[in-house]
PDB file of N, H, CA, C and O in Angstrom:
ATOM      1  N   MET A   1       7.734  17.405   1.557  1.00  0.00           N
ATOM      2  CA  MET A   1       8.346  16.597   2.557  1.00  0.00           C
ATOM      3  C   MET A   1       9.486  17.402   3.178  1.00  0.00           C
ATOM      4  O   MET A   1      10.327  17.956   2.470  1.00  0.00           O
ATOM      5  N   LEU A   2       9.502  17.458   4.479  1.00  0.00           N
ATOM      6  H   LEU A   2       8.819  17.008   5.054  1.00  0.00           H
ATOM      7  CA  LEU A   2      10.364  18.415   5.153  1.00  0.00           C
ATOM      8  C   LEU A   2      11.788  17.938   5.386  1.00  0.00           C
ATOM      9  O   LEU A   2      12.725  18.712   5.190  1.00  0.00           O
ATOM     10  N   ALA A   3      11.982  16.704   5.793  1.00  0.00           N
ATOM     11  H   ALA A   3      11.221  16.075   5.953  1.00  0.00           H
ATOM     12  CA  ALA A   3      13.301  16.274   6.229  1.00  0.00           C
ATOM     13  C   ALA A   3      13.861  15.188   5.316  1.00  0.00           C
ATOM     14  O   ALA A   3      13.145  14.263   4.935  1.00  0.00           O
ATOM     15  N   PRO A   4      15.135  15.301   4.968  1.00  0.00           N
ATOM     16  CA  PRO A   4      15.747  14.256   4.146  1.00  0.00           C
ATOM     17  C   PRO A   4      16.261  13.088   4.987  1.00  0.00           C
ATOM     18  O   PRO A   4      17.318  12.532   4.691  1.00  0.00           O
ATOM     19  N   ILE A   5      15.535  12.720   6.015  1.00  0.00           N
ATOM     20  H   ILE A   5      14.676  13.173   6.256  1.00  0.00           H
ATOM     21  CA  ILE A   5      15.911  11.606   6.887  1.00  0.00           C
ATOM     22  C   ILE A   5      15.377  10.322   6.259  1.00  0.00           C
ATOM     23  O   ILE A   5      14.220  10.277   5.839  1.00  0.00           O
ATOM     24  N   PRO A   6      16.204   9.280   6.188  1.00  0.00           N
ATOM     25  CA  PRO A   6      15.727   8.033   5.573  1.00  0.00           C
ATOM     26  C   PRO A   6      14.477   7.486   6.265  1.00  0.00           C
ATOM     27  O   PRO A   6      14.378   7.488   7.492  1.00  0.00           O
ATOM     28  N   GLN A   7      13.546   7.029   5.469  1.00  0.00           N
ATOM     29  H   GLN A   7      13.627   7.027   4.472  1.00  0.00           H
ATOM     30  CA  GLN A   7      12.294   6.417   5.925  1.00  0.00           C
ATOM     31  C   GLN A   7      11.374   7.385   6.672  1.00  0.00           C
ATOM     32  O   GLN A   7      10.448   6.941   7.351  1.00  0.00           O
ATOM     33  N   SER A   8      11.606   8.690   6.563  1.00  0.00           N
ATOM     34  H   SER A   8      12.358   9.050   6.011  1.00  0.00           H
ATOM     35  CA  SER A   8      10.749   9.640   7.279  1.00  0.00           C
ATOM     36  C   SER A   8       9.473   9.970   6.525  1.00  0.00           C
ATOM     37  O   SER A   8       8.542  10.524   7.109  1.00  0.00           O
ATOM     38  N   ASN A   9       9.411   9.644   5.248  1.00  0.00           N
ATOM     39  H   ASN A   9      10.168   9.194   4.774  1.00  0.00           H
ATOM     40  CA  ASN A   9       8.247  10.005   4.441  1.00  0.00           C
ATOM     41  C   ASN A   9       7.380   8.809   4.083  1.00  0.00           C
ATOM     42  O   ASN A   9       6.550   8.899   3.178  1.00  0.00           O
ATOM     43  N   VAL A  10       7.553   7.704   4.768  1.00  0.00           N
ATOM     44  H   VAL A  10       8.227   7.631   5.503  1.00  0.00           H
ATOM     45  CA  VAL A  10       6.795   6.495   4.447  1.00  0.00           C
ATOM     46  C   VAL A  10       5.319   6.666   4.803  1.00  0.00           C
ATOM     47  O   VAL A  10       4.450   6.341   3.994  1.00  0.00           O
ATOM     48  N   ILE A  11       5.032   7.160   5.979  1.00  0.00           N
ATOM     49  H   ILE A  11       5.738   7.423   6.636  1.00  0.00           H
ATOM     50  CA  ILE A  11       3.639   7.287   6.417  1.00  0.00           C
ATOM     51  C   ILE A  11       2.869   8.299   5.565  1.00  0.00           C
ATOM     52  O   ILE A  11       1.754   7.992   5.143  1.00  0.00           O
ATOM     53  N   PRO A  12       3.417   9.506   5.290  1.00  0.00           N
ATOM     54  CA  PRO A  12       2.677  10.392   4.385  1.00  0.00           C
ATOM     55  C   PRO A  12       2.461   9.786   2.998  1.00  0.00           C
ATOM     56  O   PRO A  12       1.421  10.006   2.377  1.00  0.00           O
ATOM     57  N   THR A  13       3.434   9.032   2.519  1.00  0.00           N
ATOM     58  H   THR A  13       4.279   8.853   3.023  1.00  0.00           H
ATOM     59  CA  THR A  13       3.290   8.384   1.219  1.00  0.00           C
ATOM     60  C   THR A  13       2.175   7.342   1.244  1.00  0.00           C
ATOM     61  O   THR A  13       1.397   7.240   0.296  1.00  0.00           O
ATOM     62  N   LEU A  14       2.098   6.577   2.316  1.00  0.00           N
ATOM     63  H   LEU A  14       2.730   6.660   3.087  1.00  0.00           H
ATOM     64  CA  LEU A  14       1.034   5.583   2.433  1.00  0.00           C
ATOM     65  C   LEU A  14      -0.342   6.242   2.510  1.00  0.00           C
ATOM     66  O   LEU A  14      -1.312   5.722   1.960  1.00  0.00           O
ATOM     67  N   VAL A  15      -0.426   7.372   3.184  1.00  0.00           N
ATOM     68  H   VAL A  15       0.362   7.795   3.632  1.00  0.00           H
ATOM     69  CA  VAL A  15      -1.703   8.090   3.269  1.00  0.00           C
ATOM     70  C   VAL A  15      -2.106   8.619   1.891  1.00  0.00           C
ATOM     71  O   VAL A  15      -3.279   8.556   1.523  1.00  0.00           O
ATOM     72  N   ILE A  16      -1.150   9.135   1.137  1.00  0.00           N
ATOM     73  H   ILE A  16      -0.197   9.187   1.435  1.00  0.00           H
ATOM     74  CA  ILE A  16      -1.445   9.601  -0.216  1.00  0.00           C
ATOM     75  C   ILE A  16      -1.928   8.446  -1.084  1.00  0.00           C
ATOM     76  O   ILE A  16      -2.882   8.596  -1.847  1.00  0.00           O
ATOM     77  N   ALA A  17      -1.273   7.295  -0.968  1.00  0.00           N
ATOM     78  H   ALA A  17      -0.498   7.173  -0.348  1.00  0.00           H
ATOM     79  CA  ALA A  17      -1.695   6.119  -1.735  1.00  0.00           C
ATOM     80  C   ALA A  17      -3.090   5.664  -1.315  1.00  0.00           C
ATOM     81  O   ALA A  17      -3.887   5.245  -2.155  1.00  0.00           O
ATOM     82  N   LEU A  18      -3.388   5.747  -0.016  1.00  0.00           N
ATOM     83  H   LEU A  18      -2.741   6.088   0.667  1.00  0.00           H
ATOM     84  CA  LEU A  18      -4.713   5.362   0.475  1.00  0.00           C
ATOM     85  C   LEU A  18      -5.793   6.299  -0.060  1.00  0.00           C
ATOM     86  O   LEU A  18      -6.878   5.851  -0.432  1.00  0.00           O
ATOM     87  N   ILE A  19      -5.499   7.595  -0.101  1.00  0.00           N
ATOM     88  H   ILE A  19      -4.618   7.959   0.201  1.00  0.00           H
ATOM     89  CA  ILE A  19      -6.450   8.552  -0.667  1.00  0.00           C
ATOM     90  C   ILE A  19      -6.678   8.251  -2.148  1.00  0.00           C
ATOM     91  O   ILE A  19      -7.813   8.277  -2.623  1.00  0.00           O
ATOM     92  N   SER A  20      -5.596   7.965  -2.874  1.00  0.00           N
ATOM     93  H   SER A  20      -4.674   7.944  -2.488  1.00  0.00           H
ATOM     94  CA  SER A  20      -5.721   7.642  -4.296  1.00  0.00           C
ATOM     95  C   SER A  20      -6.557   6.390  -4.515  1.00  0.00           C
ATOM     96  O   SER A  20      -7.424   6.353  -5.387  1.00  0.00           O
ATOM     97  N   LEU A  21      -6.292   5.381  -3.725  1.00  0.00           N
ATOM     98  H   LEU A  21      -5.587   5.410  -3.016  1.00  0.00           H
ATOM     99  CA  LEU A  21      -7.048   4.135  -3.849  1.00  0.00           C
ATOM    100  C   LEU A  21      -8.527   4.362  -3.533  1.00  0.00           C
ATOM    101  O   LEU A  21      -9.404   3.819  -4.206  1.00  0.00           O
ATOM    102  N   ALA A  22      -8.789   5.157  -2.520  1.00  0.00           N
ATOM    103  H   ALA A  22      -8.077   5.598  -1.974  1.00  0.00           H
ATOM    104  CA  ALA A  22     -10.179   5.430  -2.153  1.00  0.00           C
ATOM    105  C   ALA A  22     -10.925   6.153  -3.273  1.00  0.00           C
ATOM    106  O   ALA A  22     -12.086   5.849  -3.545  1.00  0.00           O
ATOM    107  N   TYR A  23     -10.260   7.108  -3.919  1.00  0.00           N
ATOM    108  H   TYR A  23      -9.317   7.355  -3.698  1.00  0.00           H
ATOM    109  CA  TYR A  23     -10.900   7.806  -5.036  1.00  0.00           C
ATOM    110  C   TYR A  23     -11.107   6.878  -6.226  1.00  0.00           C
ATOM    111  O   TYR A  23     -12.145   6.934  -6.884  1.00  0.00           O
ATOM    112  N   LEU A  24     -10.129   6.028  -6.504  1.00  0.00           N
ATOM    113  H   LEU A  24      -9.285   5.982  -5.969  1.00  0.00           H
ATOM    114  CA  LEU A  24     -10.271   5.100  -7.623  1.00  0.00           C
ATOM    115  C   LEU A  24     -11.408   4.113  -7.407  1.00  0.00           C
ATOM    116  O   LEU A  24     -12.147   3.787  -8.335  1.00  0.00           O
ATOM    117  N   GLU A  25     -11.538   3.649  -6.186  1.00  0.00           N
ATOM    118  H   GLU A  25     -10.938   3.914  -5.432  1.00  0.00           H
ATOM    119  CA  GLU A  25     -12.594   2.689  -5.860  1.00  0.00           C
ATOM    120  C   GLU A  25     -13.935   3.362  -5.612  1.00  0.00           C
ATOM    121  O   GLU A  25     -14.955   2.684  -5.490  1.00  0.00           O
ATOM    122  N   GLU A  26     -13.945   4.682  -5.537  1.00  0.00           N
ATOM    123  H   GLU A  26     -13.116   5.233  -5.636  1.00  0.00           H
ATOM    124  CA  GLU A  26     -15.148   5.466  -5.248  1.00  0.00           C
ATOM    125  C   GLU A  26     -15.835   4.980  -3.975  1.00  0.00           C
ATOM    126  O   GLU A  26     -17.050   4.788  -3.932  1.00  0.00           O
ATOM    127  N   ASP A  27     -15.019   4.789  -2.945  1.00  0.00           N
ATOM    128  H   ASP A  27     -14.032   4.945  -2.980  1.00  0.00           H
ATOM    129  CA  ASP A  27     -15.494   4.306  -1.654  1.00  0.00           C
ATOM    130  C   ASP A  27     -15.491   5.474  -0.667  1.00  0.00           C
ATOM    131  O   ASP A  27     -14.434   5.934  -0.235  1.00  0.00           O
ATOM    132  N   GLY A  28     -16.667   5.936  -0.327  1.00  0.00           N
ATOM    133  H   GLY A  28     -17.525   5.563  -0.679  1.00  0.00           H
ATOM    134  CA  GLY A  28     -16.796   7.095   0.546  1.00  0.00           C
ATOM    135  C   GLY A  28     -16.233   6.877   1.937  1.00  0.00           C
ATOM    136  O   GLY A  28     -15.609   7.775   2.501  1.00  0.00           O
ATOM    137  N   LEU A  29     -16.447   5.695   2.494  1.00  0.00           N
ATOM    138  H   LEU A  29     -16.955   4.965   2.036  1.00  0.00           H
ATOM    139  CA  LEU A  29     -15.929   5.415   3.836  1.00  0.00           C
ATOM    140  C   LEU A  29     -14.410   5.396   3.837  1.00  0.00           C
ATOM    141  O   LEU A  29     -13.785   5.922   4.757  1.00  0.00           O
ATOM    142  N   LEU A  30     -13.813   4.799   2.822  1.00  0.00           N
ATOM    143  H   LEU A  30     -14.321   4.371   2.074  1.00  0.00           H
ATOM    144  CA  LEU A  30     -12.356   4.761   2.736  1.00  0.00           C
ATOM    145  C   LEU A  30     -11.782   6.156   2.503  1.00  0.00           C
ATOM    146  O   LEU A  30     -10.706   6.473   3.009  1.00  0.00           O
ATOM    147  N   VAL A  31     -12.486   6.987   1.747  1.00  0.00           N
ATOM    148  H   VAL A  31     -13.360   6.730   1.335  1.00  0.00           H
ATOM    149  CA  VAL A  31     -12.051   8.376   1.566  1.00  0.00           C
ATOM    150  C   VAL A  31     -12.062   9.094   2.900  1.00  0.00           C
ATOM    151  O   VAL A  31     -11.121   9.818   3.225  1.00  0.00           O
ATOM    152  N   LEU A  32     -13.113   8.900   3.673  1.00  0.00           N
ATOM    153  H   LEU A  32     -13.877   8.312   3.409  1.00  0.00           H
ATOM    154  CA  LEU A  32     -13.210   9.527   4.987  1.00  0.00           C
ATOM    155  C   LEU A  32     -12.073   9.072   5.891  1.00  0.00           C
ATOM    156  O   LEU A  32     -11.441   9.896   6.552  1.00  0.00           O
ATOM    157  N   ILE A  33     -11.810   7.777   5.927  1.00  0.00           N
ATOM    158  H   ILE A  33     -12.324   7.108   5.391  1.00  0.00           H
ATOM    159  CA  ILE A  33     -10.718   7.244   6.750  1.00  0.00           C
ATOM    160  C   ILE A  33      -9.374   7.797   6.292  1.00  0.00           C
ATOM    161  O   ILE A  33      -8.534   8.154   7.118  1.00  0.00           O
ATOM    162  N   ALA A  34      -9.168   7.870   4.980  1.00  0.00           N
ATOM    163  H   ALA A  34      -9.851   7.580   4.309  1.00  0.00           H
ATOM    164  CA  ALA A  34      -7.906   8.370   4.439  1.00  0.00           C
ATOM    165  C   ALA A  34      -7.717   9.850   4.752  1.00  0.00           C
ATOM    166  O   ALA A  34      -6.609  10.279   5.073  1.00  0.00           O
ATOM    167  N   LEU A  35      -8.774  10.618   4.662  1.00  0.00           N
ATOM    168  H   LEU A  35      -9.674  10.269   4.401  1.00  0.00           H
ATOM    169  CA  LEU A  35      -8.659  12.045   4.960  1.00  0.00           C
ATOM    170  C   LEU A  35      -8.430  12.293   6.446  1.00  0.00           C
ATOM    171  O   LEU A  35      -7.696  13.212   6.811  1.00  0.00           O
ATOM    172  N   VAL A  36      -9.042  11.493   7.301  1.00  0.00           N
ATOM    173  H   VAL A  36      -9.638  10.747   7.004  1.00  0.00           H
ATOM    174  CA  VAL A  36      -8.780  11.602   8.736  1.00  0.00           C
ATOM    175  C   VAL A  36      -7.324  11.241   9.017  1.00  0.00           C
ATOM    176  O   VAL A  36      -6.660  11.909   9.810  1.00  0.00           O
ATOM    177  N   ALA A  37      -6.831  10.195   8.375  1.00  0.00           N
ATOM    178  H   ALA A  37      -7.370   9.653   7.731  1.00  0.00           H
ATOM    179  CA  ALA A  37      -5.419   9.823   8.533  1.00  0.00           C
ATOM    180  C   ALA A  37      -4.504  10.945   8.057  1.00  0.00           C
ATOM    181  O   ALA A  37      -3.472  11.209   8.673  1.00  0.00           O
ATOM    182  N   ALA A  38      -4.875  11.602   6.970  1.00  0.00           N
ATOM    183  H   ALA A  38      -5.714  11.388   6.469  1.00  0.00           H
ATOM    184  CA  ALA A  38      -4.075  12.711   6.453  1.00  0.00           C
ATOM    185  C   ALA A  38      -4.039  13.875   7.439  1.00  0.00           C
ATOM    186  O   ALA A  38      -2.995  14.497   7.636  1.00  0.00           O
ATOM    187  N   VAL A  39      -5.173  14.163   8.049  1.00  0.00           N
ATOM    188  H   VAL A  39      -6.021  13.658   7.889  1.00  0.00           H
ATOM    189  CA  VAL A  39      -5.222  15.245   9.041  1.00  0.00           C
ATOM    190  C   VAL A  39      -4.359  14.896  10.255  1.00  0.00           C
ATOM    191  O   VAL A  39      -3.675  15.763  10.799  1.00  0.00           O
ATOM    192  N   VAL A  40      -4.390  13.647  10.676  1.00  0.00           N
ATOM    193  H   VAL A  40      -4.947  12.943  10.234  1.00  0.00           H
ATOM    194  CA  VAL A  40      -3.568  13.219  11.814  1.00  0.00           C
ATOM    195  C   VAL A  40      -2.086  13.344  11.482  1.00  0.00           C
ATOM    196  O   VAL A  40      -1.310  13.860  12.287  1.00  0.00           O
ATOM    197  N   VAL A  41      -1.691  12.876  10.301  1.00  0.00           N
ATOM    198  H   VAL A  41      -2.321  12.458   9.647  1.00  0.00           H
ATOM    199  CA  VAL A  41      -0.289  12.978   9.885  1.00  0.00           C
ATOM    200  C   VAL A  41       0.133  14.442   9.792  1.00  0.00           C
ATOM    201  O   VAL A  41       1.235  14.797  10.209  1.00  0.00           O
ATOM    202  N   LEU A  42      -0.730  15.287   9.249  1.00  0.00           N
ATOM    203  H   LEU A  42      -1.626  14.999   8.910  1.00  0.00           H
ATOM    204  CA  LEU A  42      -0.426  16.709   9.150  1.00  0.00           C
ATOM    205  C   LEU A  42      -0.295  17.352  10.530  1.00  0.00           C
ATOM    206  O   LEU A  42       0.574  18.198  10.737  1.00  0.00           O
ATOM    207  N   ALA A  43      -1.143  16.962  11.466  1.00  0.00           N
ATOM    208  H   ALA A  43      -1.849  16.275  11.298  1.00  0.00           H
ATOM    209  CA  ALA A  43      -1.071  17.505  12.824  1.00  0.00           C
ATOM    210  C   ALA A  43       0.223  17.081  13.520  1.00  0.00           C
ATOM    211  O   ALA A  43       0.854  17.886  14.206  1.00  0.00           O
ATOM    212  N   VAL A  44       0.611  15.834  13.345  1.00  0.00           N
ATOM    213  H   VAL A  44       0.098  15.180  12.788  1.00  0.00           H
ATOM    214  CA  VAL A  44       1.856  15.355  13.957  1.00  0.00           C
ATOM    215  C   VAL A  44       3.059  16.073  13.354  1.00  0.00           C
ATOM    216  O   VAL A  44       3.969  16.476  14.079  1.00  0.00           O
ATOM    217  N   ALA A  45       3.070  16.234  12.038  1.00  0.00           N
ATOM    218  H   ALA A  45       2.331  15.906  11.449  1.00  0.00           H
ATOM    219  CA  ALA A  45       4.173  16.938  11.375  1.00  0.00           C
ATOM    220  C   ALA A  45       4.220  18.405  11.807  1.00  0.00           C
ATOM    221  O   ALA A  45       5.299  18.954  12.027  1.00  0.00           O
ATOM    222  N   SER A  46       3.064  19.031  11.927  1.00  0.00           N
ATOM    223  H   SER A  46       2.187  18.585  11.749  1.00  0.00           H
ATOM    224  CA  SER A  46       3.016  20.429  12.358  1.00  0.00           C
ATOM    225  C   SER A  46       3.513  20.583  13.783  1.00  0.00           C
ATOM    226  O   SER A  46       4.222  21.541  14.092  1.00  0.00           O
ATOM    227  N   ALA A  47       3.152  19.659  14.649  1.00  0.00           N
ATOM    228  H   ALA A  47       2.577  18.880  14.398  1.00  0.00           H
ATOM    229  CA  ALA A  47       3.622  19.705  16.032  1.00  0.00           C
ATOM    230  C   ALA A  47       5.134  19.519  16.093  1.00  0.00           C
ATOM    231  O   ALA A  47       5.808  20.179  16.884  1.00  0.00           O
ATOM    232  N   ALA A  48       5.665  18.633  15.270  1.00  0.00           N
ATOM    233  H   ALA A  48       5.117  18.097  14.628  1.00  0.00           H
ATOM    234  CA  ALA A  48       7.111  18.416  15.249  1.00  0.00           C
ATOM    235  C   ALA A  48       7.843  19.669  14.768  1.00  0.00           C
ATOM    236  O   ALA A  48       8.863  20.049  15.342  1.00  0.00           O
ATOM    237  N   VAL A  49       7.334  20.302  13.734  1.00  0.00           N
ATOM    238  H   VAL A  49       6.504  19.994  13.268  1.00  0.00           H
ATOM    239  CA  VAL A  49       7.962  21.529  13.232  1.00  0.00           C
ATOM    240  C   VAL A  49       7.854  22.633  14.271  1.00  0.00           C
ATOM    241  O   VAL A  49       8.808  23.382  14.483  1.00  0.00           O
ATOM    242  N   TRP A  50       6.703  22.742  14.918  1.00  0.00           N
ATOM    243  H   TRP A  50       5.928  22.134  14.746  1.00  0.00           H
ATOM    244  CA  TRP A  50       6.511  23.773  15.942  1.00  0.00           C
ATOM    245  C   TRP A  50       7.504  23.588  17.085  1.00  0.00           C
ATOM    246  O   TRP A  50       8.098  24.562  17.547  1.00  0.00           O
ATOM    247  N   GLU A  51       7.691  22.361  17.546  1.00  0.00           N
ATOM    248  H   GLU A  51       7.209  21.569  17.171  1.00  0.00           H
ATOM    249  CA  GLU A  51       8.634  22.103  18.632  1.00  0.00           C
ATOM    250  C   GLU A  51      10.071  22.382  18.199  1.00  0.00           C
ATOM    251  O   GLU A  51      10.880  22.852  19.000  1.00  0.00           O
ATOM    252  N   MET A  52      10.390  22.097  16.945  1.00  0.00           N
ATOM    253  H   MET A  52       9.733  21.716  16.295  1.00  0.00           H
ATOM    254  CA  MET A  52      11.726  22.385  16.445  1.00  0.00           C
ATOM    255  C   MET A  52      11.968  23.896  16.419  1.00  0.00           C
ATOM    256  O   MET A  52      13.023  24.364  16.846  1.00  0.00           O
ATOM    257  N   VAL A  53      11.001  24.650  15.924  1.00  0.00           N
ATOM    258  H   VAL A  53      10.144  24.270  15.577  1.00  0.00           H
ATOM    259  CA  VAL A  53      11.141  26.104  15.888  1.00  0.00           C
ATOM    260  C   VAL A  53      11.242  26.656  17.294  1.00  0.00           C
ATOM    261  O   VAL A  53      12.054  27.542  17.564  1.00  0.00           O
ATOM    262  N   ARG A  54      10.426  26.140  18.183  1.00  0.00           N
ATOM    263  H   ARG A  54       9.767  25.421  17.964  1.00  0.00           H
ATOM    264  CA  ARG A  54      10.457  26.598  19.574  1.00  0.00           C
ATOM    265  C   ARG A  54      11.803  26.295  20.229  1.00  0.00           C
ATOM    266  O   ARG A  54      12.336  27.116  20.976  1.00  0.00           O
ATOM    267  N   GLY A  55      12.344  25.117  19.945  1.00  0.00           N
ATOM    268  H   GLY A  55      11.911  24.450  19.338  1.00  0.00           H
ATOM    269  CA  GLY A  55      13.647  24.758  20.499  1.00  0.00           C
ATOM    270  C   GLY A  55      14.752  25.646  19.968  1.00  0.00           C
ATOM    271  O   GLY A  55      15.651  26.034  20.714  1.00  0.00           O
ATOM    272  N   VAL A  56      14.694  25.973  18.676  1.00  0.00           N
ATOM    273  H   VAL A  56      13.964  25.658  18.070  1.00  0.00           H
ATOM    274  CA  VAL A  56      15.716  26.852  18.094  1.00  0.00           C
ATOM    275  C   VAL A  56      15.617  28.254  18.674  1.00  0.00           C
ATOM    276  O   VAL A  56      16.639  28.874  18.966  1.00  0.00           O
ATOM    277  N   THR A  57      14.405  28.760  18.844  1.00  0.00           N
ATOM    278  H   THR A  57      13.574  28.257  18.607  1.00  0.00           H
ATOM    279  CA  THR A  57      14.267  30.106  19.412  1.00  0.00           C
ATOM    280  C   THR A  57      14.718  30.141  20.859  1.00  0.00           C
ATOM    281  O   THR A  57      15.306  31.132  21.292  1.00  0.00           O
ATOM    282  N   ASP A  58      14.458  29.081  21.619  1.00  0.00           N
ATOM    283  H   ASP A  58      13.980  28.276  21.267  1.00  0.00           H
ATOM    284  CA  ASP A  58      14.952  29.017  23.001  1.00  0.00           C
ATOM    285  C   ASP A  58      16.466  28.968  23.024  1.00  0.00           C
ATOM    286  O   ASP A  58      17.100  29.607  23.865  1.00  0.00           O
ATOM    287  N   TRP A  59      17.054  28.207  22.097  1.00  0.00           N
ATOM    288  H   TRP A  59      16.540  27.689  21.414  1.00  0.00           H
ATOM    289  CA  TRP A  59      18.508  28.088  22.037  1.00  0.00           C
ATOM    290  C   TRP A  59      19.140  29.428  21.668  1.00  0.00           C
ATOM    291  O   TRP A  59      20.144  29.833  22.253  1.00  0.00           O
ATOM    292  N   VAL A  60      18.540  30.114  20.689  1.00  0.00           N
ATOM    293  H   VAL A  60      17.724  29.785  20.214  1.00  0.00           H
ATOM    294  CA  VAL A  60      19.077  31.403  20.259  1.00  0.00           C
ATOM    295  C   VAL A  60      18.941  32.423  21.380  1.00  0.00           C
ATOM    296  O   VAL A  60      19.865  33.202  21.615  1.00  0.00           O
ATOM    297  N   SER A  61      17.816  32.436  22.071  1.00  0.00           N
ATOM    298  H   SER A  61      17.065  31.804  21.879  1.00  0.00           H
ATOM    299  CA  SER A  61      17.627  33.428  23.145  1.00  0.00           C
ATOM    300  C   SER A  61      18.535  33.127  24.345  1.00  0.00           C
ATOM    301  O   SER A  61      18.879  34.044  25.091  1.00  0.00           O
ATOM    302  N   SER A  62      18.925  31.880  24.543  1.00  0.00           N
ATOM    303  H   SER A  62      18.646  31.135  23.936  1.00  0.00           H
ATOM    304  CA  SER A  62      19.819  31.574  25.662  1.00  0.00           C
ATOM    305  C   SER A  62      21.270  31.890  25.339  1.00  0.00           C
ATOM    306  O   SER A  62      22.071  32.086  26.254  1.00  0.00           O
ATOM    307  N   THR A  63      21.628  31.944  24.062  1.00  0.00           N
ATOM    308  H   THR A  63      20.978  31.784  23.319  1.00  0.00           H
ATOM    309  CA  THR A  63      23.010  32.257  23.691  1.00  0.00           C
ATOM    310  C   THR A  63      23.266  33.748  23.580  1.00  0.00           C
ATOM    311  O   THR A  63      24.418  34.181  23.531  1.00  0.00           O
ATOM    312  N   ILE A  64      22.210  34.530  23.542  1.00  0.00           N
ATOM    313  H   ILE A  64      21.274  34.179  23.582  1.00  0.00           H
ATOM    314  CA  ILE A  64      22.390  35.996  23.403  1.00  0.00           C
ATOM    315  C   ILE A  64      22.598  36.630  24.737  1.00  0.00           C
ATOM    316  O   ILE A  64      22.766  37.846  24.824  1.00  0.00           O
TER     317      ILE A  64
END
């Protein structure tokens, strides 16, 4: 988990719980839905980190 911001890790936690529940219930459709949700959450988090890095590099290059 990347940021210590309150309530920022609720959605990834829910996806992890959904994956666990799907495996326990041995429900293939629910596993598929949970894994798709995990990929979406990972893509959103990756985009947020990418934009943060890009913003920092723009800020650093403008101050030099």
